C-alpha positions as CSV (number, residue, x, y, z in Angstrom):
1,M,-14.6,66.3,-65.4
2,S,-17.0,68.3,-63.4
3,K,-16.1,69.9,-60.1
4,K,-16.8,67.9,-56.9
5,H,-19.4,69.3,-54.6
6,L,-18.6,69.3,-50.9
7,Y,-21.3,69.7,-48.2
8,L,-19.7,71.7,-45.3
9,A,-21.1,70.5,-42.1
10,G,-20.2,72.3,-38.9
11,F,-21.3,74.4,-36.0
12,E,-20.1,77.6,-37.6
13,V,-23.7,78.3,-38.5
14,F,-24.3,79.1,-34.8
15,A,-21.6,81.7,-34.6
16,P,-22.5,85.4,-34.6
17,D,-20.2,85.8,-37.6
18,G,-21.5,82.5,-39.2
19,E,-22.1,84.0,-42.6
20,Q,-18.6,85.5,-42.7
21,R,-17.1,82.2,-41.7
22,A,-19.1,80.4,-44.3
23,A,-18.0,82.9,-47.0
24,R,-14.3,82.3,-46.1
25,M,-14.9,78.5,-46.1
26,R,-16.5,78.8,-49.6
27,E,-13.5,80.7,-50.8
28,I,-11.1,78.1,-49.5
29,V,-13.0,75.3,-51.2
30,R,-13.1,77.2,-54.5
31,E,-9.4,78.0,-54.3
32,H,-8.8,74.2,-54.4
33,G,-10.9,73.7,-57.5
34,L,-13.9,72.3,-55.6
35,E,-17.5,73.5,-55.2
36,P,-18.9,74.3,-51.7
37,I,-22.4,73.6,-50.5
38,S,-23.0,75.4,-47.2
39,P,-25.9,74.8,-44.8
40,L,-26.3,78.6,-45.1
41,D,-26.9,78.3,-48.8
42,G,-30.5,77.2,-48.3
43,G,-31.8,80.1,-50.4
44,K,-35.5,79.5,-49.4
45,D,-37.7,82.0,-47.7
46,L,-38.3,80.6,-44.2
47,S,-39.6,83.9,-42.7
48,G,-43.1,82.6,-42.2
49,L,-42.0,79.5,-40.3
50,S,-41.2,79.0,-36.6
51,G,-40.7,76.2,-34.1
52,P,-41.1,72.6,-35.4
53,D,-42.1,73.8,-38.9
54,L,-39.0,75.9,-39.2
55,A,-36.9,73.0,-37.9
56,M,-38.4,70.6,-40.4
57,A,-37.8,73.0,-43.3
58,I,-34.2,73.4,-42.4
59,F,-33.8,69.7,-41.9
60,R,-35.2,69.0,-45.4
61,I,-33.1,71.7,-47.0
62,N,-29.9,70.3,-45.5
63,V,-30.7,66.7,-46.5
64,E,-31.3,67.9,-50.1
65,M,-27.9,69.6,-50.0
66,I,-26.2,66.5,-48.7
67,E,-27.9,64.5,-51.5
68,R,-26.4,66.9,-54.1
69,A,-22.9,66.6,-52.7
70,D,-20.2,64.2,-53.7
71,A,-18.6,64.4,-50.2
72,V,-19.3,65.7,-46.7
73,V,-16.7,67.7,-44.9
74,A,-17.5,67.9,-41.2
75,N,-16.1,70.1,-38.4
76,L,-15.6,67.6,-35.6
77,N,-13.9,70.0,-33.2
78,P,-15.4,70.0,-29.7
79,F,-18.7,71.8,-29.4
80,R,-20.3,72.6,-26.0
81,G,-18.2,69.8,-24.4
82,P,-15.7,67.2,-25.6
83,D,-17.7,65.9,-28.5
84,P,-18.5,67.3,-31.9
85,D,-21.8,69.0,-32.6
86,A,-24.7,66.5,-32.8
87,G,-26.1,67.9,-36.0
88,T,-22.7,67.8,-37.7
89,S,-22.2,64.3,-36.6
90,W,-25.6,63.3,-38.0
91,E,-24.8,65.0,-41.3
92,M,-21.5,63.1,-41.6
93,G,-23.2,59.8,-40.7
94,Y,-26.1,60.4,-43.1
95,G,-23.6,61.2,-45.9
96,H,-21.7,58.0,-45.2
97,G,-25.0,56.0,-45.2
98,R,-25.9,57.5,-48.5
99,G,-22.5,56.4,-50.0
100,K,-20.9,59.8,-49.9
101,V,-17.2,60.1,-49.2
102,T,-16.8,61.7,-45.7
103,Y,-14.0,63.7,-44.1
104,G,-13.9,64.9,-40.5
105,Y,-11.4,67.4,-39.2
106,T,-10.4,68.5,-35.8
107,E,-7.6,70.7,-34.6
108,G,-7.1,68.4,-31.6
109,P,-6.6,66.9,-29.2
110,A,-5.7,63.8,-31.1
111,T,-7.3,61.2,-28.9
112,A,-10.7,60.9,-27.1
113,I,-9.0,60.6,-23.8
114,E,-7.0,63.8,-24.3
115,R,-10.1,65.5,-25.6
116,T,-12.2,64.4,-22.6
117,E,-9.5,65.4,-20.2
118,Q,-9.3,68.8,-21.7
119,Q,-13.1,69.4,-21.9
120,W,-14.7,67.1,-19.2
121,P,-12.0,66.5,-16.5
122,P,-10.8,64.6,-14.7
123,I,-9.9,61.3,-16.3
124,T,-9.2,58.5,-13.9
125,R,-8.2,54.9,-14.4
126,R,-9.9,51.7,-13.3
127,E,-7.8,48.8,-12.0
128,D,-7.8,47.3,-15.6
129,G,-6.3,50.6,-16.9
130,S,-9.4,51.8,-18.8
131,A,-10.0,55.5,-18.7
132,V,-13.2,56.9,-17.2
133,D,-14.6,60.4,-17.2
134,R,-15.8,62.4,-14.2
135,D,-19.2,60.6,-14.3
136,G,-17.5,57.2,-14.2
137,M,-18.2,56.5,-17.9
138,T,-15.6,54.7,-20.0
139,V,-13.8,56.9,-22.5
140,E,-13.0,55.1,-25.8
141,N,-9.3,54.4,-26.2
142,F,-8.9,53.5,-29.8
143,G,-6.3,56.3,-30.5
144,Q,-8.9,58.3,-32.3
145,P,-10.0,61.9,-31.5
146,F,-13.7,61.0,-31.1
147,N,-16.2,58.1,-31.1
148,L,-15.3,55.2,-33.3
149,M,-18.5,55.6,-35.3
150,L,-17.3,59.0,-36.6
151,A,-13.6,58.1,-36.7
152,C,-14.2,54.9,-38.8
153,C,-16.8,56.3,-41.3
154,G,-14.4,58.5,-43.2
155,T,-11.1,60.2,-43.4
156,V,-10.0,61.9,-40.2
157,V,-7.8,65.0,-40.7
158,L,-5.9,66.3,-37.7
159,G,-5.7,70.0,-38.6
160,S,-7.7,72.9,-39.8
161,F,-10.5,73.2,-42.3
162,E,-8.0,74.2,-45.0
163,D,-5.9,71.2,-44.2
164,C,-9.0,69.0,-44.7
165,I,-9.9,70.7,-48.0
166,R,-6.3,70.2,-49.1
167,T,-6.7,66.5,-48.4
168,V,-10.0,66.3,-50.3
169,A,-8.4,68.1,-53.3
170,E,-5.5,65.6,-53.2
171,D,-7.9,62.7,-53.1
172,V,-9.8,64.2,-56.1
173,R,-6.5,64.5,-58.1
174,A,-5.7,60.9,-57.1
175,G,-9.1,59.7,-58.3
176,K,-10.3,58.6,-54.9
177,L,-13.2,61.0,-55.0
């Protein structure tokens, strides 16, 4: 049986130490008998590109990598606010739409209400008990850590990246992936 390939979606690519983070993530994936595909693995010379041309090249490379993967593992921790990174969310949704098994992980909080309260306070309650954020917008209350469209399209792991990879490895052993 060939190794399962995991596309590692996440905002780590924006970190000053992004390449070091990606290297550690690749190690963790390999330690569990799986094969990583990182957005930083593009391997193509993009030095002559800028602006929209560079963006389109990166987009196409990432889509190609997702296509090669058996599963998408997405970092859905809060990024620049209470919600996950938009690009990471798109990658997870695209993977799901292409029939890939998807996993999203977050180290918390466990519900969208807690997450919004922590990142975008205050949470108040309407007369009917529904939660609203500081802009008066309803906060989903399905007991999930983020929007139902992410929470329902794959396996949600409350924990670290390594916890998520451990779950993927268990699913591979159980024949679920």
